[in-house]
N, C-alpha and C positions, 0 to 999 in steps of 0.2 A: 459553401454552406457555413453559416454561423452557428456556433454552439450556444446553447442557452447560458446566460450569465451565472445562474445558480446551479449548474450541472455538478453532480457529485464527481469529485476528482477520481481518477482511475487508481485502483489499489496497486501497490507495488508488485503484488503477486501476479496480476494480470500482465503487467509490463514484463516481468521476468519470463512468464510463459510465452506470451505472444511475440515479444521483440528479441528475446534471447534464446530460450530453450528450443522452441519450435524451429526457428531458422537454422540452429546449430544441430538439429536432430538429436537433442539430448532429452532423456527422460528425467523426471525428478530423481529417480534412483541413481542414474549415471552422474547427474550434477552433484548430488550429495556425496557420491564417492570421490568426485574430482575435488570437492572442498576438503575432504579428509576429516580426520579427527572425530569429533562427536556428532557430526552431521548425519542425519538419517533421511531416508526417503519421506517419512512422515513429517518431519520438520519442514522440508521443502514443500511438500504437498499442502500442509496447513497454510503456508504463506500464499501459495497459488490459489487455494480455495477461500482466501480472505478470512481465515480463522485465526491467523497470527499476524502481528505487526512486524515491521522492519525496525529493529533497534540498532544501536551503534555497532554491536558485534556482528549482526547480520549484514549491515551496510558495508562494513570493512571486508567481510568475507566475499560478498558479491562483487564489490569493486575490484578486489584483487583477482578474482577468478574470471571476471567478464571484461576487464579493461576499462572500467568506468571510474568515476570518482566516488568517494564515500558520500560527498554532498549530493550527488545525483539521487541516491537511494533515500537519504535522509530528508531531502526536500519533498520528494514524492510522498513519503509518509507524513511529513509535517503538514502538507496541504490537505491531505485526506483527514488527518486527525483534527485539524482546525475546523474543517467543514463539518465533521461529525459532532464536534463540540458545539458549534453554532446551532446545528440542527437540534441537538439535544436541549440546548438552552431555549430555543424557540418552541419546542414541543412541550416544555414545562409550563407554558402559558405566562411567559415573562411580561406580556403586554396585558395590562388591566383593561377591562371594558370601560368605555366612556360612560359617564353618568348622563342620564337623560336630561335634556334641557327643560327647564320649567317655563 
């Protein structure tokens, strides 16, 4: 099955939840504890709920904890942010209506 070309990219939080936490039987609270330091269940849950973005610090922490690369997380966020930026630009009416032919 082919995906639509303009499909919204998957949020990194969905990938974190579906591809990592669920298969590992980890709750957001347990994952936050495994990250240590200032990480909280709320911070992880905000990413999963698509309320927060993955920045460089988050990408580094996730990569170290999950055995991925930092670029893996940064690219996912970049594709989503780029898509949202394009959609926002298009929604602002960047295209002007054509003038009627006389």
